[in-house]
N, C-alpha and C positions, 0 to 999 in steps of 0.2 A: 504494500500500500504506500502511496505517496500523495501528499497534499501540497498545494500551492496557495499560500495565504489562507489556509484552512479549507480550501476547496479541494475535494477529493477528485483525483484524476479518474475519469470514468472507465468502465470496461472490466474485462476479466483476463486471466492469464497475463497479468501485467509483469513485464520484465524490465528491470532497471539496471543499466550498466553505467558505471562511473569510471573516469580516468583522468589522470593528470599527466602533463608532460614535464620531464626533467631534462631539458636539452643540455648538451655540452659539446665543446669543440675538442678535436684531437690536437694536442699540443706536443706530441711525441717527436716530431721532426724526423731526423735521420737516425737518431740514437735508438737504443733498445728500451728506453724508459716508456712507460705507459702513462703519460701525463694527459690530463684533460682539464679544460676550463669550464667551470659551471656557468650556465646562463640563467640561473634562478629557477623558481618554481612558477610555471605558467598556470593560468586559471583552469579549474576543473571543468569537465564536460560531462553532463548527465544525459544519457540516451534512454528514452522510454519507449517501449513497445507495448501496445495494448490492443485488445479486440473489443470493438463496440458493436453490439447487435444492430442489424438494420432497423429493428423496431424502436431503437433508442437514438434515432437520428437527431433529436434535440440535444442529447449529450455531446454528440460530435460537433454540432453547431456551437455549443457553449465552449468546447475546447478550442475551436477555431477563433471564437470571439476573445477568449483569454489570450491566445497567441498574438492577436492583432492589437490588443489593448495598448493605448499610449497615455502618457501623462499630459498635463497642460502645455508642455513644451514640444510635444510630438515625439518624445523618446519612448521606446518600448518600456512597459512596466517591469519593475523588478519584483520578484516574488520571493517570499520566505518559504523555503523548502523543508518539509518534514518527512523523513524516511530513515530507516536504520542504516542503509548504505551511505546516504549522503551525510549522516551524522559521523560515520566512521571516517569519511574523507574530509570532514569539517567544512562541508559546503553548506552554507546557510542561506545565501541569497543568490538568485540567478535570474536570467531573462531568457526568453525564447530566442533561439539562434538557428540559422540555416533554414531548413524547411519543415513544414508540418505536412506529412504525407499520409494519405489514406488509400488503401488498396482494397477492392472488393474481394471477399472470399465467399464465393457462391455456395461452396459445399457446407459451410457452417453459418451462412446467412449473417455475416458480420463484415465489418471493415477492420483491416489490420492497420492501425495507426502508429506512426513512428514520428517522434520529434526529439529535438535536442534543446537542452538548457545550458547556457554558458554562465559560469560562476562570475559574480561581480562582487567587488570589495572582498577579495580573498584575503586570507591571513597574510600572504606575502605582500599584497597591495597595502594592507593596513600597516604592516611593519615598515614598508618603504615610506609611507606617508609620515610615520613617526620619525624616521631617520631624517627625512627631508625637512620636517619641522624643526628638529633639533639643530640641523645644519644651518638653517636660516637664522635661528636664535643665536648661534655661536659665530656667525660670520659678520664681518664689518663691511660696510659699503665703501667702495673705493671712491676716491675723489674723481668727480666728473668734470671739474672746472680747473684742472691742473694748469693748463696753458694760461688761463686768465690770471691765476694767482702768480705765476712766474712773470707774466707781462707787467702786472701791477708792481711787483717788487723791483723789476728792472727800471720802471719809470721813476720810482722813488729814489733810486740810488744816484749818488753824485759821482762824477768822474769826468775824465777828459772826453 
């Protein structure tokens, strides 16, 4: 079972797949060392597969409405996700991403619906925001009027 802002994703035989990417670069060069450079933790992706009976076409319509929903600025809505597997991955907020696809399954009189949710405000993003905030607090603004200051000092000086 999975819910988005308390709304239960409809259907039966629901399968939820989660994944995160941990990319790195090969830095080994010509030597025999196996060095790699980490590129951070990328946002998680939740893929959901569900079957919605033809008779429950209103539930399919509601799912599509949820996927298309936008805020007052036209950005897709972010949803709070609740499921055991997303808790394990620590994915708390996500938005619909890529496509919402429905395929007719005549033999079972249902649609096979597949969609993806992309994590937003991941733990890695929140950590980076904290680091950026601390860096901003600890940095000093460089002079932007250095030439003006030097020119004024030159004009005040006496000499031949």
